[in-house]
C-alpha positions as CSV (number, residue, x, y, z in Angstrom):
1,X,-36.4,8.5,16.0
2,X,-36.3,7.1,12.5
3,X,-34.9,9.1,9.5
4,X,-35.9,8.6,5.9
5,X,-32.3,9.2,4.9
6,X,-28.9,9.5,6.6
7,X,-26.4,11.4,4.6
8,X,-22.8,10.8,5.7
9,X,-20.2,13.4,4.5
10,X,-16.5,13.2,4.9
11,X,-16.2,16.4,7.0
12,X,-18.5,18.5,9.1
13,X,-18.3,21.5,6.8
14,X,-19.4,19.4,3.9
15,X,-22.3,18.1,5.9
16,X,-23.5,21.7,6.5
17,X,-23.1,22.5,2.8
18,X,-25.3,19.5,1.9
19,X,-27.9,20.3,4.5
20,X,-28.3,23.9,3.3
21,X,-28.4,22.8,-0.3
22,X,-31.2,20.3,0.3
23,X,-33.5,22.7,2.2
24,X,-35.5,23.5,-1.0
25,X,-35.8,19.7,-1.5
26,X,-36.7,18.6,2.0
27,X,-38.6,21.7,3.1
28,X,-38.7,23.0,6.7
29,X,-35.5,24.1,8.4
30,X,-32.3,22.8,9.8
31,X,-32.1,21.5,13.4
32,X,-28.6,21.3,14.9
33,X,-28.0,18.2,17.0
34,X,-24.8,16.9,18.7
35,X,-22.7,15.6,15.8
36,X,-25.4,15.9,13.1
37,X,-28.1,18.0,11.5
38,X,-31.7,17.3,10.8
39,X,-33.2,18.8,7.6
40,X,-36.9,19.1,7.3
41,X,-37.4,16.8,10.2
42,X,-36.7,13.7,8.1
43,X,-33.2,13.8,6.7
44,X,-30.2,13.4,9.0
45,X,-26.9,14.8,7.8
46,X,-23.7,13.8,9.6
47,X,-20.1,13.3,8.8
48,X,-16.8,11.6,9.5
49,X,-13.8,13.8,10.4
50,X,-11.6,12.6,7.6
51,X,-10.2,9.1,8.3
52,X,-12.0,7.9,11.5
53,X,-11.1,4.3,10.9
54,X,-7.8,2.7,9.8
55,X,-6.1,-0.6,9.5
56,X,-5.2,-2.0,12.9
57,X,-1.5,-1.7,13.9
58,X,0.9,-4.7,13.8
59,X,0.7,-5.2,17.6
60,X,-3.0,-6.2,17.3
61,X,-1.8,-9.3,15.4
62,X,1.4,-9.8,17.3
63,X,1.2,-8.2,20.8
64,X,4.9,-8.6,21.5
65,X,5.7,-6.0,18.8
66,X,4.3,-3.3,21.1
67,X,7.2,-3.7,23.4
68,X,10.0,-4.8,21.0
69,X,10.5,-4.9,17.3
70,X,11.9,-8.4,16.8
71,X,13.0,-9.7,13.4
72,X,11.8,-13.1,14.6
73,X,8.2,-11.9,14.7
74,X,8.3,-10.4,11.2
75,X,6.8,-10.1,8.7
76,X,3.3,-9.5,10.0
77,X,0.9,-10.6,7.3
78,X,-2.7,-10.6,8.6
79,X,-4.9,-13.6,7.7
80,X,-8.0,-11.6,8.6
81,X,-7.5,-7.8,8.4
82,X,-8.9,-5.8,11.2
83,X,-10.0,-2.2,11.4
84,X,-9.4,0.1,14.3
85,X,-11.3,3.4,15.0
86,X,-9.0,6.4,15.7
87,X,-9.2,7.4,19.3
88,X,-9.3,11.1,18.6
89,X,-12.4,10.9,16.5
90,X,-14.2,8.0,18.2
91,X,-17.0,10.3,19.7
92,X,-18.1,11.5,16.2
93,X,-17.9,7.9,14.8
94,X,-20.2,6.8,17.6
95,X,-22.7,9.5,16.6
96,X,-22.7,8.2,13.0
97,X,-23.0,4.5,14.1
98,X,-25.9,5.4,16.3
99,X,-27.7,7.2,13.4
100,X,-27.2,4.2,11.1
101,X,-29.5,2.3,13.4
102,X,-32.2,4.8,12.8
103,X,-31.9,5.2,9.0
104,X,-34.1,3.7,6.4
105,X,-31.6,4.7,3.7
106,X,-28.0,5.9,3.7
107,X,-26.4,8.4,1.3
108,X,-22.6,8.0,1.0
109,X,-21.3,11.6,0.5
110,X,-17.6,11.0,0.9
111,X,-15.2,12.9,-1.4
112,X,-15.4,11.8,-5.0
113,X,-12.2,9.8,-5.0
114,X,-10.7,6.5,-3.9
115,X,-9.9,7.7,-0.3
116,X,-13.3,9.4,0.1
117,X,-15.0,6.1,-0.9
118,X,-13.1,4.1,1.6
119,X,-13.7,6.5,4.5
120,X,-17.4,6.1,4.5
121,X,-17.5,2.5,3.3
122,X,-15.3,1.6,6.3
123,X,-18.0,3.1,8.6
124,X,-20.7,1.2,6.8
125,X,-18.6,-2.0,7.1
126,X,-18.1,-1.9,10.9
127,X,-21.7,-0.9,11.5
128,X,-23.0,-3.9,9.5
129,X,-25.6,-1.7,8.0
130,X,-27.9,-3.7,5.7
131,X,-30.2,-1.1,4.2
132,X,-30.0,0.6,0.8
133,X,-27.0,2.9,0.2
134,X,-26.8,5.5,-2.5
135,X,-23.7,7.5,-3.6
136,X,-23.7,11.3,-3.8
137,X,-20.8,12.1,-6.2
138,X,-19.9,15.8,-6.0
139,X,-17.8,17.6,-8.6
140,X,-18.6,21.0,-7.1
141,X,-19.9,22.3,-3.8
142,X,-22.3,25.0,-4.9
143,X,-25.9,24.5,-3.8
144,X,-27.2,24.0,-7.3
145,X,-24.5,21.4,-8.1
146,X,-25.2,19.5,-4.9
147,X,-28.9,19.3,-5.8
148,X,-28.1,18.1,-9.3
149,X,-25.9,15.4,-7.9
150,X,-28.6,14.5,-5.4
151,X,-31.0,13.9,-8.2
152,X,-28.5,11.8,-10.1
153,X,-27.4,9.5,-7.3
154,X,-26.5,5.9,-8.1
155,X,-26.3,2.8,-5.9
156,X,-23.2,2.7,-3.8
157,X,-22.6,-0.8,-5.1
158,X,-21.7,0.8,-8.5
159,X,-18.5,2.1,-6.7
160,X,-17.4,-1.1,-5.1
161,X,-14.5,-1.6,-7.4
162,X,-13.3,1.8,-6.3
163,X,-13.7,0.7,-2.6
164,X,-11.8,-2.5,-3.4
165,X,-9.0,-0.5,-5.0
166,X,-8.9,1.6,-1.8
167,X,-8.7,-1.5,0.4
168,X,-5.9,-2.9,-1.8
169,X,-3.9,0.4,-1.7
170,X,-4.2,0.7,2.1
171,X,-3.2,-3.0,2.7
172,X,-0.2,-3.1,0.3
173,X,1.1,0.2,1.7
174,X,0.6,-1.1,5.3
175,X,2.5,-4.3,4.4
176,X,5.5,-2.5,3.1
177,X,5.4,0.5,5.4
178,X,4.9,-1.4,8.7
179,X,7.0,-4.5,8.0
180,X,10.0,-2.9,6.3
181,X,10.1,0.0,8.8
182,X,10.2,-2.5,11.7
183,X,12.6,-4.9,10.0
184,X,15.2,-2.3,8.9
185,X,14.9,-0.5,12.3
186,X,15.3,-3.8,14.2
187,X,18.3,-4.9,12.2
188,X,20.0,-1.5,12.7
189,X,19.3,-1.5,16.4
190,X,21.0,-4.9,16.7
191,X,24.0,-3.6,14.8
192,X,24.4,-0.2,16.4
193,X,23.0,-0.9,19.9
194,X,20.8,2.3,19.5
195,X,17.4,1.1,20.4
196,X,15.8,4.4,19.4
197,X,16.8,4.5,15.7
198,X,13.9,4.2,13.4
199,X,13.9,4.0,9.6
200,X,10.7,4.7,7.7
201,X,10.1,3.0,4.4
202,X,7.2,3.2,1.9
203,X,6.2,2.0,-1.5
204,X,6.3,5.5,-3.1
205,X,8.2,7.7,-0.8
206,X,11.4,5.5,-0.7
207,X,11.6,5.6,-4.5
208,X,11.1,9.4,-4.5
209,X,13.8,9.8,-1.9
210,X,16.2,7.5,-3.9
211,X,15.4,9.5,-7.1
212,X,16.3,12.8,-5.4
213,X,19.5,11.3,-3.8
214,X,20.6,9.9,-7.2
215,X,20.0,13.3,-8.8
216,X,22.0,15.0,-6.0
217,X,24.9,12.6,-6.3
218,X,24.9,13.1,-10.1
219,X,25.1,16.9,-9.5
220,X,27.9,16.5,-7.0
221,X,29.9,14.3,-9.4
222,X,29.2,16.5,-12.4
223,X,32.2,18.2,-14.0
224,X,31.3,20.8,-16.6
225,X,32.8,20.2,-20.1
226,X,33.3,22.9,-22.7
227,X,31.7,22.7,-26.1
228,X,31.6,25.1,-29.0
229,X,29.0,26.7,-31.2
230,X,29.8,28.5,-34.4
231,X,27.4,31.3,-35.0
232,X,27.2,33.6,-38.1
233,X,25.2,36.7,-39.1
234,X,24.0,36.0,-42.6
235,X,23.2,38.9,-45.0
236,X,20.8,38.5,-47.9
237,X,19.2,41.1,-50.1
238,X,16.2,41.4,-47.7
239,X,18.2,41.9,-44.5
240,X,20.2,39.9,-42.0
241,X,19.6,36.9,-39.7
242,X,21.5,34.7,-37.3
243,X,22.4,31.1,-38.2
244,X,24.0,28.3,-36.4
245,X,26.6,25.9,-37.9
246,X,25.2,22.4,-38.4
247,X,28.0,19.8,-38.4
248,X,27.7,16.6,-40.3
249,X,26.8,13.6,-38.2
250,X,30.1,11.8,-39.0
251,X,32.3,14.7,-38.1
252,X,35.2,13.5,-35.8
253,X,35.1,16.5,-33.6
254,X,31.6,15.7,-32.2
255,X,30.6,14.3,-28.9
256,X,28.0,11.5,-28.6
257,X,25.5,14.4,-27.9
258,X,26.5,15.9,-31.3
259,X,28.3,18.9,-29.7
260,X,31.6,20.3,-31.1
261,X,34.2,19.5,-28.5
262,X,37.3,20.5,-30.4
263,X,37.9,24.3,-30.3
264,X,40.5,24.1,-33.1
265,X,37.9,22.5,-35.4
266,X,35.4,25.2,-34.5
267,X,37.9,28.0,-35.1
268,X,38.9,26.3,-38.5
269,X,35.2,26.5,-39.6
270,X,35.1,30.2,-38.6
271,X,38.3,30.9,-40.6
272,X,36.9,29.0,-43.6
273,X,33.6,30.9,-43.9
274,X,34.2,34.3,-42.4
275,X,33.7,37.0,-45.0
276,X,32.8,34.5,-47.7
277,X,29.7,34.2,-49.8
278,X,27.5,31.2,-50.3
279,X,24.0,30.4,-51.3
280,X,20.6,29.9,-49.6
281,X,20.5,26.1,-50.2
282,X,16.9,25.8,-48.9
283,X,14.2,28.1,-47.6
284,X,11.0,26.3,-46.8
285,X,8.0,28.0,-45.3
286,X,5.1,26.1,-43.9
287,X,2.1,28.5,-43.9
288,X,-0.7,28.6,-41.5
289,X,0.6,26.2,-38.8
290,X,-1.6,25.9,-35.9
291,X,-1.0,25.5,-32.2
292,X,-4.1,24.6,-30.0
293,X,-4.4,26.0,-26.5
294,X,-3.2,24.1,-23.6
295,X,-5.7,21.9,-21.9
296,X,-7.5,23.0,-18.7
297,X,-5.4,22.4,-15.6
298,X,-5.5,19.3,-13.4
299,X,-4.1,19.3,-9.9
300,X,-0.7,18.0,-10.9
301,X,-0.2,20.6,-13.7
302,X,-1.6,23.3,-11.4
303,X,1.0,22.3,-8.7
304,X,3.8,22.4,-11.2
305,X,2.7,25.7,-12.6
306,X,2.3,27.3,-9.2
307,X,5.7,26.1,-8.1
308,X,7.3,27.7,-11.1
309,X,5.5,31.0,-11.3
310,X,4.3,31.5,-7.7
311,X,7.0,29.6,-5.7
312,X,4.3,27.5,-3.9
313,X,5.1,24.0,-2.8
314,X,2.8,21.2,-4.0
315,X,1.3,21.0,-0.5
316,X,0.6,24.7,-0.4
317,X,-1.0,24.6,-3.8
318,X,-3.3,21.7,-2.8
319,X,-4.3,23.6,0.4
320,X,-5.1,26.8,-1.7
321,X,-7.1,24.8,-4.3
322,X,-9.0,23.0,-1.5
323,X,-9.9,26.3,0.1
324,X,-11.1,27.7,-3.3
325,X,-13.3,24.6,-3.6
326,X,-14.6,24.1,-0.1
327,X,-14.6,27.6,1.5
328,X,-15.1,29.9,-1.5
329,X,-17.0,27.5,-3.9
330,X,-15.1,29.1,-6.8
331,X,-13.6,26.1,-8.5
332,X,-14.6,22.5,-9.3
333,X,-13.2,19.5,-7.5
334,X,-9.4,20.1,-7.2
335,X,-8.0,16.7,-6.6
336,X,-8.5,15.7,-10.2
337,X,-6.1,13.7,-12.4
338,X,-7.9,14.7,-15.6
339,X,-7.5,17.7,-17.9
340,X,-10.5,17.1,-20.2
341,X,-14.1,18.2,-19.9
342,X,-17.4,16.4,-20.4
343,X,-18.9,17.0,-23.9
344,X,-22.3,18.0,-22.6
345,X,-20.8,20.9,-20.5
346,X,-19.6,22.8,-23.6
347,X,-23.1,24.2,-24.1
348,X,-23.1,25.8,-20.6
349,X,-19.4,26.7,-20.4
350,X,-20.3,30.4,-20.9
351,X,-22.0,30.4,-17.5
352,X,-18.7,29.5,-15.7
353,X,-16.7,32.2,-17.6
354,X,-19.3,34.9,-17.1
355,X,-19.4,34.1,-13.4
356,X,-15.6,34.3,-13.2
357,X,-15.7,37.6,-15.0
358,X,-18.2,39.0,-12.6
359,X,-16.0,37.8,-9.7
360,X,-12.8,39.3,-11.0
361,X,-14.3,42.6,-12.0
362,X,-11.4,45.1,-12.6
363,X,-8.9,42.2,-12.3
364,X,-10.4,40.6,-15.4
365,X,-7.4,41.6,-17.5
366,X,-7.7,39.1,-20.4
367,X,-7.8,40.6,-23.9
368,X,-10.4,39.9,-26.5
369,X,-13.7,38.1,-26.1
370,X,-14.2,34.3,-25.9
371,X,-15.9,32.6,-28.8
372,X,-18.2,30.0,-27.4
373,X,-18.7,28.3,-30.8
374,X,-15.1,27.0,-30.6
375,X,-14.9,23.5,-29.3
376,X,-11.3,22.4,-28.6
377,X,-10.0,18.8,-28.0
378,X,-10.5,19.5,-24.3
379,X,-14.2,18.5,-24.6
380,X,-14.0,14.8,-24.7
381,X,-16.0,12.6,-22.3
382,X,-14.0,9.6,-23.2
383,X,-10.9,11.1,-21.6
384,X,-12.3,11.8,-18.2
385,X,-12.8,9.5,-15.3
386,X,-14.4,10.1,-11.9
387,X,-13.5,13.8,-12.4
388,X,-12.7,16.4,-15.1
389,X,-10.4,19.3,-15.5
390,X,-10.3,22.3,-13.2
391,X,-12.7,25.1,-14.0
392,X,-14.5,28.1,-12.3
393,X,-18.0,27.4,-10.9
394,X,-21.2,29.3,-11.4
395,X,-20.7,31.3,-8.3
396,X,-20.8,35.0,-9.4
397,X,-20.4,38.5,-7.9
398,X,-18.1,37.0,-5.3
399,X,-16.1,39.4,-3.1
400,X,-12.6,38.5,-4.1
401,X,-11.1,40.8,-1.6
402,X,-11.8,37.9,0.9
403,X,-9.3,35.8,-1.1
404,X,-5.7,35.6,0.1
405,X,-3.0,36.5,-2.5
406,X,-2.2,32.9,-3.3
407,X,-5.9,32.0,-3.6
408,X,-6.5,34.9,-6.1
409,X,-3.4,33.9,-8.1
410,X,-4.5,30.2,-8.3
411,X,-8.1,31.2,-9.2
412,X,-6.8,33.4,-12.0
413,X,-4.6,30.6,-13.4
414,X,-7.5,28.1,-13.4
415,X,-9.8,30.7,-15.1
416,X,-7.1,31.6,-17.7
417,X,-6.5,28.0,-18.8
418,X,-10.3,27.3,-19.0
419,X,-10.9,30.6,-20.9
420,X,-8.2,29.7,-23.5
421,X,-10.5,26.9,-24.8
422,X,-12.7,29.6,-26.4
423,X,-9.9,31.4,-28.2
424,X,-8.7,30.5,-31.7
425,X,-5.6,28.5,-32.4
426,X,-2.3,30.4,-32.5
427,X,-1.7,30.7,-36.3
428,X,1.8,31.3,-37.7
429,X,4.1,30.6,-40.7
430,X,7.2,28.6,-39.9
431,X,10.3,28.9,-41.9
432,X,13.5,26.8,-42.0
433,X,16.6,28.0,-43.8
434,X,19.8,26.2,-44.8
435,X,22.8,28.2,-45.9
436,X,25.8,26.7,-47.6
437,X,29.1,28.6,-47.5
438,X,32.4,26.9,-48.4
439,X,30.8,23.5,-48.1
440,X,29.8,24.2,-44.5
441,X,26.1,24.2,-43.6
442,X,24.3,26.7,-41.4
443,X,20.7,26.5,-40.2
444,X,18.2,29.1,-39.1
445,X,14.5,29.0,-38.3
446,X,11.9,31.5,-37.6
447,X,8.1,32.2,-37.2
448,X,5.8,34.9,-38.4
449,X,2.7,35.1,-36.2
450,X,-0.5,35.7,-38.2
451,X,-3.0,35.4,-35.4
452,X,-2.1,35.4,-31.7
453,X,-5.3,33.6,-30.8
454,X,-5.2,32.0,-27.3
455,X,-1.6,33.2,-26.8
456,X,-3.0,36.7,-26.3
457,X,-3.9,35.3,-22.8
458,X,-0.4,34.1,-22.2
459,X,1.9,37.0,-23.2
460,X,4.9,35.5,-21.4
461,X,4.5,32.3,-23.4
462,X,4.2,34.2,-26.7
463,X,7.3,36.2,-25.8
464,X,9.3,33.0,-25.1
465,X,8.2,31.5,-28.4
466,X,9.2,34.7,-30.3
467,X,12.6,34.6,-28.7
468,X,13.1,30.9,-29.5
469,X,12.1,31.4,-33.2
470,X,12.5,35.0,-34.2
471,X,11.1,36.5,-37.4
472,X,13.3,36.2,-40.5
473,X,13.7,38.8,-43.3
474,X,12.5,37.9,-46.8
475,X,14.6,35.0,-48.1
476,X,14.6,33.3,-51.4
477,X,16.2,29.9,-52.1
478,X,19.1,30.2,-54.4
479,X,20.0,33.8,-53.6
480,X,23.5,34.8,-52.5
481,X,24.2,34.8,-48.8
482,X,27.2,36.5,-47.1
483,X,28.8,35.4,-43.9
484,X,29.4,38.2,-41.5
485,X,30.5,38.3,-37.9
486,X,31.3,34.6,-37.7
487,X,32.4,33.6,-34.2
488,X,33.2,30.6,-32.0
489,X,31.1,30.7,-28.8
490,X,32.3,28.7,-25.8
491,X,29.6,27.0,-23.9
492,X,29.6,24.6,-20.9
493,X,27.5,21.5,-20.3
494,X,25.1,22.0,-17.4
495,X,24.6,19.8,-14.4
496,X,21.3,17.9,-14.0
497,X,18.4,20.0,-12.7
498,X,18.0,20.2,-9.0
499,X,14.7,18.7,-7.7
500,X,11.9,21.2,-7.2
501,X,8.4,20.6,-6.0
502,X,7.3,20.8,-9.7
503,X,9.7,18.1,-10.7
504,X,8.6,15.8,-7.9
505,X,5.0,16.1,-9.0
506,X,6.1,15.5,-12.6
507,X,8.1,12.4,-11.6
508,X,5.1,10.9,-9.8
509,X,2.7,11.7,-12.6
510,X,5.0,10.2,-15.3
511,X,6.5,7.4,-13.3
512,X,6.3,5.1,-16.3
513,X,9.2,7.1,-17.9
514,X,11.5,6.0,-15.0
515,X,10.6,2.3,-15.1
516,X,13.7,0.2,-16.0
517,X,11.9,-2.9,-17.2
518,X,11.0,-2.2,-20.8
519,X,8.1,-4.7,-20.9
520,X,6.6,-3.2,-17.8
521,X,7.1,0.3,-19.1
522,X,5.1,-0.6,-22.2
523,X,2.3,-2.1,-20.1
524,X,1.9,0.9,-17.8
525,X,2.5,3.6,-20.3
526,X,1.2,7.0,-19.2
527,X,0.6,5.8,-15.7
528,X,1.7,7.6,-12.6
529,X,2.0,6.7,-8.9
530,X,0.1,8.0,-6.0
531,X,-3.0,10.1,-6.4
532,X,-3.5,13.9,-6.8
533,X,-4.5,14.0,-3.1
534,X,-1.5,12.1,-1.8
535,X,1.5,13.2,-3.9
536,X,2.1,16.4,-1.9
537,X,1.8,14.5,1.4
538,X,4.6,12.0,0.3
539,X,7.1,14.8,0.1
540,X,5.8,16.3,3.3
541,X,6.4,13.0,5.1
542,X,10.0,12.9,3.9
543,X,10.6,16.5,5.2
544,X,8.9,15.7,8.5
545,X,11.0,12.5,9.0
546,X,14.2,14.5,8.2
547,X,15.2,12.6,5.1
548,X,14.8,15.8,3.0
549,X,15.3,19.5,3.7
550,X,14.0,22.4,1.7
551,X,16.6,24.8,0.3
552,X,16.1,28.1,-1.5
553,X,18.3,29.5,-4.2
554,X,17.4,32.6,-6.3
555,X,13.9,32.5,-4.9
556,X,13.4,28.9,-6.1
557,X,12.8,26.2,-3.6
558,X,14.6,22.8,-3.9
559,X,14.7,19.6,-2.0
560,X,18.0,18.3,-0.7
561,X,18.7,14.9,0.8
562,X,20.0,15.0,4.4
563,X,22.8,12.7,5.7
564,X,20.0,10.6,7.4
565,X,18.3,10.4,4.1
566,X,21.4,9.1,2.3
567,X,21.7,6.4,5.1
568,X,18.2,5.2,4.3
569,X,18.8,5.3,0.5
570,X,22.0,3.1,0.9
571,X,20.2,0.5,3.1
572,X,16.9,0.4,1.2
573,X,16.1,-2.8,-0.9
574,X,17.0,-2.5,-4.6
575,X,13.3,-2.9,-5.7
576,X,12.3,0.2,-3.8
577,X,15.0,2.3,-5.4
578,X,13.5,2.3,-8.9
579,X,10.0,3.1,-10.1
580,X,9.3,-0.4,-11.2
581,X,7.8,-1.9,-8.1
582,X,5.6,1.1,-7.1
583,X,4.5,1.6,-10.7
584,X,3.7,-2.1,-11.1
585,X,1.4,-2.1,-8.0
586,X,-0.2,1.2,-9.1
587,X,-0.9,-0.6,-12.4
588,X,-2.6,-3.5,-10.4
589,X,-4.6,-1.0,-8.4
590,X,-6.0,0.3,-11.7
591,X,-7.0,-3.2,-12.6
592,X,-8.8,-3.6,-9.3
593,X,-10.6,-0.3,-9.9
594,X,-11.7,-1.5,-13.4
595,X,-12.9,-4.8,-12.0
596,X,-10.2,-6.8,-13.8
597,X,-8.5,-8.1,-10.7
598,X,-9.4,-8.9,-7.1
599,X,-8.0,-6.8,-4.3
600,X,-7.1,-10.1,-2.5
601,X,-4.8,-11.1,-5.4
602,X,-2.9,-7.8,-5.3
603,X,-2.4,-7.9,-1.5
604,X,-1.2,-11.5,-1.7
605,X,1.4,-10.5,-4.3
606,X,2.6,-7.7,-2.1
607,X,2.8,-10.0,0.9
608,X,5.0,-12.4,-0.9
609,X,7.4,-9.6,-1.8
610,X,7.5,-8.3,1.8
611,X,8.3,-11.7,3.1
612,X,11.2,-12.1,0.7
613,X,12.7,-8.8,1.8
614,X,12.3,-9.4,5.5
615,X,13.9,-12.8,5.1
616,X,16.9,-11.1,3.4
617,X,17.2,-8.6,6.2
618,X,17.0,-11.3,8.8
619,X,19.7,-13.4,7.1
620,X,22.3,-10.5,7.3
621,X,21.4,-9.1,10.7
622,X,23.2,-10.0,13.9
623,X,21.6,-12.7,15.9
624,X,19.1,-11.5,18.5
625,X,20.3,-12.3,22.0
626,X,17.9,-14.4,24.1
627,X,15.7,-12.2,26.2
628,X,16.3,-11.7,29.9
629,X,13.2,-12.7,31.8
630,X,11.6,-10.2,34.3
631,X,12.2,-11.2,37.9
632,X,8.8,-9.7,38.9
633,X,6.4,-10.9,36.3
634,X,8.4,-13.5,34.2
635,X,7.9,-11.7,30.9
636,X,10.8,-10.9,28.5
637,X,12.8,-7.7,29.1
638,X,14.2,-5.7,26.2
639,X,17.0,-3.2,25.8
640,X,15.9,0.4,25.8
641,X,17.7,3.8,25.6
642,X,16.6,6.4,28.2
643,X,17.8,9.8,29.1
644,X,20.0,8.3,31.8
645,X,21.5,5.6,29.5
646,X,20.6,2.1,28.4
647,X,18.3,-0.2,30.5
648,X,16.3,-3.3,30.3
649,X,12.5,-2.7,30.3
650,X,9.8,-5.2,30.9
651,X,7.6,-6.1,28.0
652,X,4.7,-6.2,30.4
653,X,4.8,-2.4,30.8
654,X,2.8,-0.5,31.9
655,X,1.4,-3.2,34.1
656,X,4.9,-4.1,35.2
657,X,7.4,-1.3,35.6
658,X,10.5,-3.3,36.5
659,X,13.7,-2.1,34.9
660,X,17.4,-3.1,35.1
661,X,20.0,-0.4,34.5
662,X,22.8,-1.2,32.1
663,X,26.3,0.1,31.8
664,X,26.6,2.7,29.1
C-alpha cells in the first residue's frame, strides 16, 4: 500500500496527537495498525521511541576492546562513523523503515530541538529515503497549533545545519566519553590490579563535578573571619532612620573587600559620634524610577525557581513541565532556552491568559486586571530562536484537579510570569542620604512605592524589596541630624554557597562566566553549555555513577561529592576541570548550527585533543604485560575479577569459555 504522506513523530503518544489533530484535514477516521496509524486512508503516522539509533560502540571499530580495554588500542577515532540501531527498539524502527518504502512524501515530526532533529534524520539516513521531506515544527501540542504548524511546514533541508550540529555534538561527546573513560579506567586497572574499576568522563559532566568538588573543598577550608559594622539611628525633624557607617576607601582598618576588620577602630568611631549632632550632607531623590516585570520563564529559569521555592530538582521540574506539555497540553514547548516572545503573538496573548484563568477558576488569585495594551520588552522576535518563552496554551476549562501538586505549582508559576507582561512597571521614588557627624560619613537609602504594578503579582518579591530599602521619613539636605543608638555590630564572613540544583543549572547556563581564558570568554559571552533538555540529565548521571550524592539541610537539597568523585576529580585532565574546553566546543556547535563551520572540522579538532590526552595517559601508565594466549583457541587471555577471585578469561568468549584461575 502506498501513502501520500508518512509522518514520523519522536514518540508514540505524539504520533497519536498528530493523527487526531489532522482528522479535519485528512477526513475519514483513524485506523490503528501495528506500530502506526492511518488517517483518512492516505496518511500514515508512526514514530520512533526516543533515540532508536545511536553511534556504534568502540568495539565495532576495534573488536578487541569488547574483551579488554587496552591503552595500546586507544584512542578509537572512526574514519567512517557508523550508526547502530538500539536492540530494545528495533521492532518499531523496522516498522518505520518499512513504511518509508511506501511513502510518497515524509514529514519529520521530531521534537523541535537539536536532538529531535537528529533522531528522525538518523532514521531517514539509514533508510536511504530519496523522496521529499518536510519538517513539522511544533511549539505546542494542542490540535489547533498542530494544524497551524502543518500548514506552515518547511523543507527538512532548511534544518540541516541543526542536524549537522547534532551530529557534531554526538561525535565529540562520544570521542571524549568513550576514549577517556576507557583510557583512565585501563590505566587505573594496570596500577591497582582491579580489573572492574571504571571511571566515567565527559565533556560537560566532568567539569560540573570538578566545580562542585572545588566548591566543597573551599567550604571545608573556609575559616570565618570577624568584621564590624557601625550602625546608627539618625534623628531628624521628620522622624528617625537607620544609617550605616561608610568608611573612606583609604582607611587602614579595611580588608580588601572594604570591610572593617579592626574592632578598636569601629569602637572608636562609635565613641566619636554617639550622642553628637551633624548635618544631612546630601539627600537626593530620584522620582518615578521604573522596574519592568521579569521576562517570561525559560526552562533554566523555571528549574532554578522551582528548586528554590518548591524544592524540586532540575530533573523533577523538567519531568513536570514535560507532562504539562505532552499530557495536559497546558503549556508551550518546555525545553526552551529563550525568554522572549514573537512580536506577532502579542495581539493574541489575551487568549492564553483567558484560557489559563478559566482553567484555574477559584485558584486564580492574581490581583487586578491585565492591560493588553502594554507591550513589554519580552515581545521581540529578534531575541528568540527555534523556540520562545514558556506560556500557557489556548486549552481552557481544563479540570485542574487532574494535575499533581507539583504540576499545578509549576503551571501557576508559568502563568504568573507570563501574566506579568500585562501589568504596569513598578513605579517608585528612590532616595539616598549621606549624613556627616564629626567628620564621619553615614549612608542610608530607601524607596517610596508609588505604583505596585506587576509586583502586585509577586508579594514576596515586593516584601523583600521593601525590607532591603525601607521607606525614609521626610529629610532635607542641610538640616541637623542627631546620632542616637550608635553601636558596633560584629558580623562573620560566610562560606561559599553549597551547590544546589538551581546553582548547577545557573552554572551551565552561564558557563562563559567561569571561562579562565579572557579572550575565549569575550568570544563566547552569554553562552552556556548543554541544552535545556540535557542539563538535568548531566547531574543525574553523576548521581547514578556515584560521584555525587544528594544531601538535605533545612529542607534544601544540595549536591555533595563522594570519595569516589574526588578520586575522579584528582585524576581528570586539567582541560576538563575548567569551563574553557566544554564552552569552546559549545561555541563551535553554535557555529555549525549557524552554517559558519562544518561538523567535520569540529569533530577533527576534538579528535586531536582526545589523542593528546590518551597519549599522556599512556606515557605515565604501567606497561601492559604481554597477553597469555589461550591453550584452546589461541586468542589472547586477559585478567578478570570474579566472585571467586582473579582469573584469566579468553577474549574469544563466549565462543571460547576457557579460564585460568589466578592466586588472589
